[in-house]
C-alpha positions in Angstrom: 0.2 0.0 0.3 1.9 3.1 -1.1 -0.7 5.4 1.0 0.8 3.8 4.4 4.2 5.6 3.3 5.0 8.7 4.9 5.8 11.2 2.2 8.7 12.7 4.3 10.2 9.4 4.6 11.0 9.1 0.5 14.5 9.7 -0.4 13.9 8.6 -4.3 11.4 7.0 -6.2 12.4 4.7 -9.5 9.8 3.6 -12.0 10.9 0.6 -13.7 8.8 -0.6 -16.7 7.8 -3.8 -18.5 9.4 -7.1 -18.0 12.7 -6.4 -17.7 12.4 -5.0 -13.9 11.0 -8.5 -12.9 14.4 -10.0 -12.8 15.4 -8.5 -9.1 11.8 -8.5 -7.9 10.5 -11.4 -9.1 7.1 -12.2 -10.7 5.1 -9.6 -8.9 7.0 -7.4 -11.1 5.6 -8.5 -14.4 4.3 -5.5 -15.4 7.0 -3.3 -13.6 8.0 -2.0 -10.3 8.1 1.6 -8.2 11.4 1.2 -6.2 11.4 3.8 -3.4 14.5 4.3 -1.4 13.4 6.0 2.2 15.8 8.5 3.9 18.2 7.3 6.2 20.6 8.9 8.9 23.5 11.1 7.6 26.7 11.5 9.5 27.3 14.8 11.5 25.6 16.8 13.8 21.9 15.8 15.0 18.9 17.5 12.6 15.6 18.2 13.4 12.6 19.1 11.1 9.4 20.0 11.8 6.7 20.4 8.9 3.2 21.4 9.4 0.6 21.9 6.8 -3.1 22.5 6.1 -4.8 22.2 2.7 -8.6 22.6 1.4 -10.4 20.7 -1.1 -13.8 21.6 -3.3 -15.7 20.1 -5.9 -14.4 22.1 -9.0 -17.1 21.1 -11.3 -20.7 19.5 -11.2 -23.3 18.8 -13.7 -25.4 21.5 -15.0 -29.1 21.7 -13.3 -32.2 23.6 -15.3 -33.9 26.0 -13.2 -36.7 26.4 -15.3 -39.0 23.7 -14.6 -39.7 21.8 -11.2 -40.5 18.6 -10.1 -42.5 16.4 -12.4 -43.0 15.0 -16.0 -44.4 16.7 -19.5 -45.3 19.9 -17.6 -47.4 18.3 -14.9 -46.7 18.1 -11.2 -46.0 14.6 -10.0 -43.8 13.3 -6.9 -41.1 11.8 -9.4 -37.4 12.1 -9.4 -37.8 14.1 -12.7 -37.5 18.1 -12.8 -39.7 18.2 -16.1 -42.8 19.4 -14.5 -44.5 23.0 -14.4 -42.6 26.0 -14.8 -41.1 27.4 -11.7 -43.0 30.7 -10.3 -41.5 33.5 -9.2 -40.3 33.2 -5.4 -40.5 29.6 -5.1 -36.5 28.5 -4.4 -34.6 26.5 -6.5 -31.8 24.4 -5.3 -28.9 23.1 -6.7 -28.5 19.9 -5.0 -24.7 19.6 -5.7 -23.7 23.0 -4.1 -26.0 22.1 -1.3 -24.4 18.7 -0.5 -20.6 19.3 -1.0 -19.1 20.6 1.0 -15.0 22.5 1.3 -12.9 19.4 3.1 -9.4 20.2 4.7 -6.5 18.2 5.9 -3.7 18.8 8.1 -0.5 17.1 8.5 2.3 17.2 10.8 5.6 15.3 10.4 8.6 15.4 12.7 11.9 13.9 11.6 15.4 13.4 13.8 18.5 12.1 12.0 22.0 12.2 12.8 25.2 9.9 13.1 29.0 9.5 12.6 31.1 7.7 10.3 30.2 4.2 12.0 26.7 4.6 12.8 23.7 6.4 11.7 19.9 6.6 12.9 16.8 8.2 11.2 13.4 8.6 12.9 10.2 10.0 11.9 6.8 10.5 13.4 3.8 11.9 11.3 0.1 12.3 11.6 -2.6 13.4 9.0 -6.3 13.9 9.4 -8.9 14.6 6.6 -12.2 15.8 6.2 -13.5 15.0 3.0 -16.0 17.0 0.8 -18.9 14.7 1.1 -20.4 15.1 4.5 -19.7 12.4 7.3 -16.4 11.3 5.6 -12.8 11.6 7.4 -9.6 9.6 7.2 -6.6 9.8 9.6 -2.8 8.5 9.6 -0.1 8.0 11.8 3.1 7.0 11.0 6.4 6.0 13.2 9.5 5.2 11.7 13.0 4.1 13.1 15.8 3.2 11.1 19.7 3.2 11.3 22.9 1.5 10.2 26.0 0.5 11.8 29.4 0.0 10.0 31.1 -2.7 12.6 34.4 -3.1 10.8 35.5 -2.1 7.4 34.1 -5.3 5.6 31.0 -5.3 7.6 27.8 -3.0 7.9 24.3 -3.7 9.6 21.0 -1.9 8.7 17.8 -2.0 9.8 14.3 -0.4 9.9 10.9 -0.5 11.8 7.8 1.4 10.6 4.3 1.3 12.2 1.5 2.8 10.7 -1.9 3.2 11.7 -5.0 4.3 9.4 -8.6 4.5 8.9 -11.9 6.5 8.9 -15.3 6.5 7.7 -16.5 6.6 4.4 -20.0 7.1 3.2 -21.5 4.7 0.2 -20.9 7.0 -2.5 -21.4 5.0 -5.7 -23.5 6.3 -8.6 -25.2 3.0 -8.0 -27.5 3.1 -5.2 -25.2 5.2 -3.7 -25.1 8.5 -2.7 -23.9 10.1 -5.9 -26.8 8.2 -7.2 -29.2 9.9 -5.0 -27.8 13.3 -5.3 -28.1 13.4 -9.2 -31.6 12.3 -9.1 -32.8 14.8 -6.5 -35.6 17.4 -7.8 -34.2 21.0 -8.1 -37.5 22.4 -5.8 -36.5 20.3 -2.7 -33.9 21.4 -0.2 -31.6 18.3 0.5 -30.3 19.9 3.4 -33.9 19.5 4.9 -34.2 15.7 5.4 -35.3 15.0 9.1 -38.6 14.7 10.7 -39.0 15.9 14.5 -38.8 12.4 15.6 -35.6 11.9 13.7 -36.9 9.9 10.7 -36.0 10.6 7.1 -38.3 13.2 4.8 -39.1 11.8 1.7 -40.9 13.6 -1.5 -40.4 10.3 -3.7 -40.4 6.6 -2.6 -37.4 5.7 -5.3 -34.5 7.4 -4.0 -33.1 8.0 -0.4 -32.1 11.5 0.7 -28.3 12.0 0.1 -27.3 13.6 3.7 -29.5 11.1 5.3 -28.0 8.3 3.3 -24.4 9.1 4.1 -25.1 8.9 7.9 -27.1 5.5 7.7 -25.0 3.8 5.0 -20.7 3.8 5.5 -18.0 1.9 5.7 -15.4 2.3 8.9 -11.9 0.4 8.8 -8.8 0.4 11.1 -5.4 -0.5 9.6 -2.8 -1.5 11.7 0.5 -2.4 9.8 4.1 -3.2 10.8 6.9 -3.4 8.3 10.5 -4.2 9.2 13.6 -5.2 7.8 17.2 -6.4 9.0 20.1 -6.3 6.6 23.8 -7.0 6.5 26.5 -6.5 4.1 29.6 -8.1 4.0 32.6 -6.7 1.4 35.2 -9.2 0.9 37.4 -7.0 -1.1 37.3 -4.1 -3.3 35.4 -5.9 -6.1 33.2 -8.6 -4.1 30.0 -7.9 -1.9 27.7 -10.1 0.0 24.4 -8.7 1.1 21.6 -10.5 2.9 18.0 -8.7 4.2 15.2 -10.3 5.7 11.9 -8.3 6.0 8.0 -8.9 7.3 5.3 -7.1 6.2 2.0 -7.4 8.4 -1.2 -5.8 8.9 -4.4 -6.3 10.2 -7.6 -4.7 8.4 -10.8 -4.5 10.5 -13.8 -3.4 8.7 -17.8 -2.5 9.7 -20.0 -2.4 6.8 -23.1 -0.6 8.1 -26.7 -0.2 6.4 -29.3 1.6 8.6 -32.8 -0.2 8.8 -35.4 1.3 6.4 -33.1 2.1 3.4 -33.8 1.2 0.0 -30.7 -1.0 0.0 -31.4 -3.0 2.8 -35.1 -2.3 4.5 -34.5 -4.9 7.2 -31.2 -3.4 7.8 -27.6 -5.2 7.9 -24.0 -5.4 9.4 -20.9 -7.0 8.2 -17.8 -6.7 10.5 -14.5 -8.4 8.4 -11.1 -9.0 9.6 -8.4 -9.0 7.1 -4.9 -10.3 8.1 -2.0 -10.4 5.7 1.9 -11.3 6.7 4.4 -11.4 4.3 8.2 -12.5 5.4 10.9 -11.9 2.6 14.7 -13.3 2.6 17.0 -11.9 0.3 20.6 -13.0 -0.5 22.9 -11.9 -3.6 26.4 -11.9 -4.4 27.9 -8.8 -6.3 31.2 -8.6 -8.1 32.6 -5.1 -9.8 35.7 -5.5 -11.8 37.7 -3.2 -14.4 39.6 -4.7 -17.1 41.9 -2.3 -18.4 40.9 1.2 -19.2 37.6 0.5 -21.3 35.9 -2.7 -20.3 34.0 -3.0 -16.8 32.1 -5.9 -15.6 29.2 -6.1 -12.8 27.5 -9.8 -12.1 25.0 -10.5 -9.7 24.0 -13.8 -8.3 21.0 -14.1 -5.8 18.4 -16.1 -4.1 14.9 -15.1 -2.9 12.2 -16.5 -0.7 8.9 -15.0 -0.1 5.9 -16.7 2.2 2.5 -14.8 2.0 -0.4 -15.8 4.6 -3.5 -14.3 4.1 -6.8 -14.6 6.1 -10.2 -13.0 5.4 -13.0 -13.6 8.3 -16.2 -11.8 7.8 -19.3 -12.0 10.0 -22.7 -10.7 8.1 -25.7 -9.7 10.1 -29.4 -9.2 8.8 -32.5 -8.0 10.2 -31.9 -5.6 12.7 -33.3 -5.8 16.2 -33.4 -2.0 17.3 -33.0 0.8 15.1 -29.8 2.7 14.9 -27.6 0.2 16.7 -24.2 -0.1 15.4 -23.3 -3.6 16.9 -23.2 -7.0 15.3 -25.1 -8.3 18.4 -28.1 -6.5 17.1 -29.3 -9.0 14.3 -31.3 -12.3 14.1 -29.6 -13.7 11.2 -25.7 -14.5 11.0 -23.7 -15.9 8.3 -19.6 -16.3 8.4 -17.4 -16.6 5.5 -13.5 -17.4 5.6 -11.0 -17.0 2.8 -7.7 -18.5 3.9 -4.7 -18.0 1.4 -1.0 -19.3 2.1 1.4 -18.9 -0.9 5.3 -19.6 -1.0 8.0 -18.2 -3.7 11.3 -19.2 -4.4 13.6 -17.7 -6.8 17.3 -17.6 -7.8 18.4 -15.1 -10.1 21.6 -13.4 -12.1 22.2 -10.0 -13.7 25.6 -9.4 -15.9 26.1 -6.4 -17.3 29.0 -5.3 -19.4 30.3 -1.7 -20.7 32.5 -1.0 -23.0 34.3 2.6 -23.0 31.2 4.1 -21.3 29.7 3.5 -24.9 28.2 0.3 -25.7 26.3 -1.5 -22.5 25.0 -5.0 -22.6 22.8 -6.6 -19.7 21.9 -10.1 -19.9 19.4 -11.6 -16.9 17.9 -14.8 -15.7 15.6 -16.2 -13.4 13.8 -19.0 -12.3 10.8 -19.3 -9.8 9.0 -21.8 -8.0 5.7 -21.0 -7.0 3.6 -23.4 -4.5 0.1 -22.1 -6.2 0.7 -23.9 -9.3 0.2 -27.7 -9.7 4.0 -29.3 -9.0 4.6 -30.4 -12.6 4.5 -26.9 -14.0 6.0 -25.2 -10.5 9.2 -24.3 -12.1 9.2 -21.4 -14.9 12.5 -19.6 -16.2 12.3 -16.4 -17.3 15.3 -14.3 -19.1 16.1 -10.4 -20.5 18.7 -9.0 -22.6 19.1 -5.3 -23.6 22.0 -3.8 -25.8 22.2 0.2 -25.6 25.1 2.2 -27.6 25.6 6.1 -26.9 26.6 7.0 -30.2 27.5 10.9 -29.1 30.7 9.2 -27.7 31.9 7.9 -30.7 30.7 10.9 -32.7 32.8 13.0 -30.3 29.7 15.5 -29.3 30.0 15.3 -25.5 30.7 18.9 -25.5 28.3 19.8 -27.9 25.9 22.6 -26.6 22.7 21.9 -27.9 22.8 18.1 -28.3 25.4 16.1 -26.3 23.9 12.6 -25.5 22.3 10.4 -27.7 21.4 6.9 -27.1 20.2 3.8 -29.4 18.7 1.0 -27.4 17.2 -2.7 -27.9 15.8 -5.0 -25.2 13.5 -8.3 -24.7 12.2 -9.7 -22.1 10.3 -12.6 -20.6 8.4 -12.8 -17.5 6.4 -15.7 -15.8 3.7 -15.5 -13.4 1.8 -17.6 -11.1 -1.9 -17.9 -10.1 -3.6 -16.7 -6.8 -3.8 -19.8 -4.2 -6.2 -22.3 -4.8 -6.8 -22.4 -8.4 -5.6 -25.8 -9.4 -8.3 -28.3 -8.4 -11.5 -29.2 -7.0 -12.5 -27.4 -3.4 -15.4 -27.6 -1.1 -17.2 -25.9 1.6 -19.5 -26.3 4.4 -23.2 -24.9 4.1 -25.2 -24.0 7.2 -27.0 -26.7 9.4 -31.0 -26.7 8.1 -33.3 -28.3 10.3 -30.0 -29.7 12.0 -28.4 -31.2 9.2 -25.2 -29.6 7.6 -23.6 -29.8 3.9 -21.0 -30.1 1.7 -20.9 -27.5 -1.5 -18.4 -27.8 -4.3 -17.2 -24.5 -5.5 -18.6 -23.8 -9.0 -15.2 -22.9 -10.1 -13.3 -26.0 -11.2 -9.4 -25.1 -11.3 -7.0 -26.8 -13.8 -4.4 -29.6 -12.6 -2.5 -28.6 -15.4 -2.5 -24.7 -15.1 1.1 -23.3 -16.3 2.5 -20.2 -15.5 1.5 -17.1 -17.7 4.3 -15.6 -19.5 4.7 -12.0 -20.7 6.8 -10.9 -23.4 8.4 -7.6 -24.1 10.3 -6.3 -27.1 11.7 -2.4 -26.7 13.3 -0.4 -29.4 14.0 3.3 -28.7 16.6 6.4 -29.1 17.1 8.9 -26.3 18.4 12.3 -27.4 19.0 14.7 -24.3 20.6 17.8 -23.8 22.9 17.6 -20.5 24.1 21.1 -19.8 22.1 23.6 -18.2 22.6 26.9 -18.9 
C-alpha cells in the first residue's frame, strides 16, 4: 500500500517499466515496479525537522442543472425524480443539490524527523500524523506513522542496517457509488426540494419520492469504517570481501490487520431490514533475499558487474467476515443487534522461491550489454509446472561518444537501445483443483458444497514478453 508510506520518509522513487524489471523483484514485478528508497541518517550533527501544512478541498465542477421547470413530468406536477414539471413560479426557491451537498474539505498534516550519526553509525526517526475531512458529509480519514531506522559499520568489511515502521490508518467512508449510493441519489434529486432539510421531528427521513434516498440521510446511515494497523520491518547485513566482491543479505516482514465495519441502517432502500458486516483481514509477508555482487574493471575500457542471488517469499492471508441481517433495534451499530448471521472465511498461503543472475558489461562508456535470468518456484501452481524460467537481454549504444559530441552545447547525449524480456507469473492460491465448503445446518443437518469454479490441474504459468526499441536524445548541459 503506497498510501501507508510517509511522504517525508521518501528519499528517491524509481519507476521500472515492463518485464525487464522483474529479475531482481520476481514475478510480482511482471508489469514493472516502483522502487522507493527511504531516508536514512547522515553523518554529522543531529538534525531536527518539523513540517506542518493545511490544505483545503472543493469540488471544482458538477453537472449543470436546469432552473426553469420543477418536479414532475411533461409539464405536470407529480412526485417523481424528474424536474420536467410545471414552470417554477417567481419566489419559489430553487436548489442546486450539488452546491448544497458538497462542502469544503480540509486536511492537516504534521511531521517530525530526527536524524544524525557519525562515520560508524547513523539513525533516522520520523513521526507523522494527518487528519482529513472529506467533501462528502460524514467522511473522514486519519493516519499516524512512526519509523525508526539505523546503520552500523562494525568494521571495514561488515555493515548492518535495519528499520521498523508502524502505521495506523482508517476512517469513515459513506457509500458514495453511482449505483444505489449517495452520488446516485444526489444526481436524481429534484431542484425544488432542499436536500439539507431531510429529518422529521422524530428523527426519521423526510421523503418526497419513494424511489430515492435523501443523500444527507444516506451518508449518515450507510457507510464503511476501517481501522488498519501495519508493521513493516527489515534487517540486513553486508560483507565486503574485497574491493570487487560484496555479499548482502536482508530479511523483512510486512504484517497488517484490517478491521472493517459495513453498516446499513434499517429502513434504507438497499436494506429495508438493516444489515451489518464485520470483516477482519490479516496479511503477513516474510521476505528473505541474498545476493553476491562482483564489480571489476578490466583495463581502461571494460567494466563488468555480475549479480547472483536467491529470494524466498512466504505470504499468509486470511479474510474472516461475519454478516448480520434483520436488525432488532434501529440505530444500533453492533453486530449483536441482528437476527440472522452468516460467516465466511477465505484463507490463502503462498510460497515463492527464486534464483536470479544479472550480468552487465560496458565498453568505453559507450556500449552496454545486460543479460539477466531468473527461475521461480511457486506453490500455487501444479507440481509439474511449478518451476519456470524467464530471461531478458538489452543492448544500448551511446553514439554521441563515438561522434565526439560530448561538449556540444545543444545535443550532447544520444543513445540507441534494444531490449527483449520475458517474465513468468503464477496464480492466486487454490486455483488448480476442486474445492469444497461447508453449508450452514438446515433442520439439524449440515452439508458440503463444491465450488462452482473448477481449477485446472495442468495450469501453467502466465508468460509476458516485451520487445523495446528506442532512441534517447538529451541535452545534459544546463545554461
